[in-house]
C-alpha positions in Angstrom: 0.0 0.0 0.0 2.9 2.3 0.7 4.4 1.6 -2.8 1.1 2.4 -4.5 0.8 5.6 -2.5 4.3 6.7 -3.5 3.6 5.8 -7.2 0.4 7.8 -7.2 2.3 10.7 -5.7 4.7 10.7 -8.7 1.8 10.5 -11.1 0.1 13.4 -9.3 3.2 15.5 -9.6 3.8 14.7 -13.3 0.1 15.2 -14.3 0.0 18.5 -12.4 3.0 19.9 -14.3 1.8 18.5 -17.6 -1.6 20.1 -17.1 -0.1 23.4 -16.2 2.3 23.3 -19.2 -0.7 22.3 -21.4 -2.7 25.2 -20.3 0.1 27.6 -21.0 0.7 25.9 -24.4 -3.0 26.3 -25.3 -2.9 30.0 -24.4 0.2 30.5 -26.6 -1.4 28.6 -29.5 -4.5 30.7 -29.3 -2.5 33.9 -29.3 -0.5 32.8 -32.3 -3.5 31.7 -34.2 -5.0 35.2 -33.8 -2.0 36.5 -35.8 -1.7 33.6 -38.1 -5.0 31.7 -38.8 -3.2 29.0 -40.8 -1.0 28.0 -37.9 -1.5 24.4 -36.6 0.4 23.0 -33.7 2.3 19.7 -34.0 0.5 18.2 -30.9 -3.1 18.3 -29.7 -2.5 20.2 -26.5 -6.2 20.4 -25.7 -6.5 16.6 -25.4 -3.1 16.3 -23.6 -4.2 18.9 -21.1 -7.6 17.3 -20.6 -6.0 13.8 -20.0 -3.5 15.3 -17.6 -6.3 17.0 -15.6 -8.4 13.8 -15.5 -5.3 11.8 -14.5 -4.6 14.3 -11.7 -8.1 14.1 -10.4 -8.3 10.3 -10.4 -4.8 10.0 -9.0 -5.7 12.4 -6.2 -8.7 10.4 -5.2 -6.7 7.2 -5.2 -3.8 8.8 -3.3 -6.2 10.1 -0.6 -7.5 6.5 -0.1 -4.2 4.8 -0.2 -2.3 7.3 2.0 -5.1 7.0 4.6 -4.5 3.3 4.8 -0.7 3.2 5.1 0.8 2.0 8.4 2.1 5.5 9.2 -1.3 7.0 8.5 -3.0 4.4 10.6 -0.5 4.9 13.4 -0.9 8.7 13.2 -4.7 8.3 13.2 -4.5 6.0 16.2 -2.3 8.6 18.0 -4.8 11.4 17.1 -7.6 9.2 18.3 -5.8 8.5 21.5 -5.0 12.2 22.1 -8.7 13.0 21.4 -9.8 10.3 23.8 -7.5 11.6 26.5 -8.7 15.2 25.9 -12.3 14.1 26.1 -11.6 12.1 29.2 -9.8 15.1 30.7 -12.7 17.4 29.9 -15.1 14.8 31.4 -13.0 14.5 34.6 -12.8 18.3 34.8 -16.5 18.7 34.4 -17.1 16.1 37.1 -14.7 17.8 39.4 -16.4 21.2 38.8 -19.9 19.6 39.3 -18.6 17.9 42.5 -17.1 21.1 43.7 -20.3 23.0 42.9 -22.4 20.4 44.8 -20.1 20.6 47.8 -20.3 24.4 47.8 -24.1 24.3 47.6 -24.3 21.6 50.3 -21.9 23.7 52.5 -23.9 26.8 51.9 -27.2 25.0 52.7 -25.6 23.6 55.8 -24.3 27.0 56.8 -27.8 28.6 56.3 -29.4 25.8 58.3 -26.8 26.2 61.1 -27.4 29.9 61.2 -31.1 29.5 61.4 -30.7 26.9 64.1 -28.3 29.1 66.0 -30.7 32.1 65.7 -33.6 29.9 67.0 -31.5 28.8 69.9 -30.4 32.3 70.7 -34.0 33.5 70.6 -35.2 30.6 72.8 -32.3 31.2 75.2 -33.0 34.9 75.3 -36.6 34.3 76.0 -35.7 32.0 78.9 -33.2 34.5 80.3 -35.8 37.4 80.1 -38.4 35.3 81.9 -35.8 34.3 84.6 -34.7 37.9 84.9 -38.2 39.2 85.4 -38.8 36.7 88.3 -35.5 37.8 89.9 -36.4 41.5 89.3 -39.7 41.2 91.3 -37.9 39.1 93.9 -35.2 41.7 94.4 -37.9 44.4 94.8 -39.6 42.3 97.4 -36.3 42.0 99.4 -35.7 45.7 99.7 -37.6 46.2 103.0 -35.4 43.6 104.6 -32.2 44.9 103.0 -33.0 48.5 104.1 -34.1 47.5 107.6 -37.6 48.7 106.7 -36.5 52.1 105.6 -38.3 51.0 102.4 -41.5 49.4 103.6 -42.7 48.1 100.2 -41.3 47.8 96.7 -43.1 46.2 93.7 -43.5 46.1 90.0 -46.5 48.2 88.7 -48.4 46.8 85.7 -49.9 50.3 85.4 -46.7 52.2 84.8 -44.6 49.3 83.7 -41.9 50.3 86.2 -41.2 49.9 89.9 -42.7 51.6 92.9 -40.6 52.2 96.0 -42.5 53.1 99.3 -40.5 54.9 102.0 -41.2 54.6 105.7 -42.9 57.8 107.0 -40.6 57.8 110.0 -37.6 58.2 107.8 -39.2 61.3 106.2 -39.4 63.1 109.6 -36.2 65.0 108.9 -34.9 68.2 107.3 -35.8 68.9 103.6 -32.3 68.2 102.4 -32.1 64.9 104.4 -35.5 63.8 103.0 -34.4 64.7 99.5 -31.2 62.7 99.9 -33.2 59.7 101.3 -35.7 59.8 98.4 -32.9 60.1 95.9 -31.1 57.0 97.4 -34.4 55.1 97.2 -34.8 56.0 93.6 -31.2 54.9 92.8 -31.9 51.5 94.5 -34.9 51.0 92.2 -32.8 51.9 89.2 -30.1 49.4 90.2 -32.7 46.6 90.6 -33.8 47.3 87.0 -30.3 47.5 85.6 -29.0 44.4 87.4 -31.8 42.2 86.1 -31.8 43.4 82.4 -32.8 42.4 79.8 -36.4 42.3 80.9 -39.7 41.8 79.1 -40.9 44.7 76.8 -43.7 45.4 79.3 -41.1 46.4 82.0 -39.4 49.8 81.7 -36.8 51.8 83.7 -39.3 54.1 85.4 -39.0 54.3 89.2 -41.6 56.0 91.3 -40.9 56.9 95.0 -43.9 57.3 97.4 -44.6 57.7 101.0 -46.8 55.3 102.9 -49.8 57.5 102.2 -49.4 57.1 98.5 -48.1 60.6 97.8 -45.4 60.8 95.1 -42.1 62.0 96.3 -40.0 61.5 93.1 -40.0 59.8 89.7 -37.9 59.1 86.7 -38.0 62.0 84.2 -38.5 61.6 80.5 -34.7 61.9 80.1 -34.1 59.0 82.5 -32.8 61.2 85.4 -34.0 61.7 89.0 -37.0 64.1 89.4 -37.8 65.2 92.9 -41.6 65.9 93.5 -41.4 66.9 97.2 -41.6 70.4 98.5 
């Protein structure tokens, strides 16, 4: 097959040059015949050129077939096929890796979102428990004030009406000078503020307002709109 392919290559080369030469010869003959109508060439270049072209075309077809079936051509085709297969396999592996990586990223993102949601739920639940526990401690601390102050504060409680605390001072403590009474009332107000601050956060229904009263229910002081002490006594 290799010998036939080599022979056809020679025929192709010869027929190509013969065809080209024949075309040039025909052009020269036609040019000469324009000047001399009686001129007749010794050879029939039209048929020679036609046969050369036909030989070239047929040989080219046969050469393409034989060259494709030579051992070298088959080996080269096998190598190209192997390279193509390797490239295809490499692309397939790359796509699989990309798909796997994308799947892992999506799974990690979904897991992260779920973890964040679970964490937020836990935080919300924990905060609700803490607020409930703080409210119980807040009311308990208010109830302990009479004991802690040796009854200088006779009663302290959470008021649902105002949302803050009410501190009731013993009337006996109030039998003093105006400056001493004012100081006593201010201290009682600060005690109420500390109870609120020490037990925060508290439910939304509980605020920082502290009202100080005497045992008759008269208001002695309260928390101003700016959060500061406001004395109501004379």
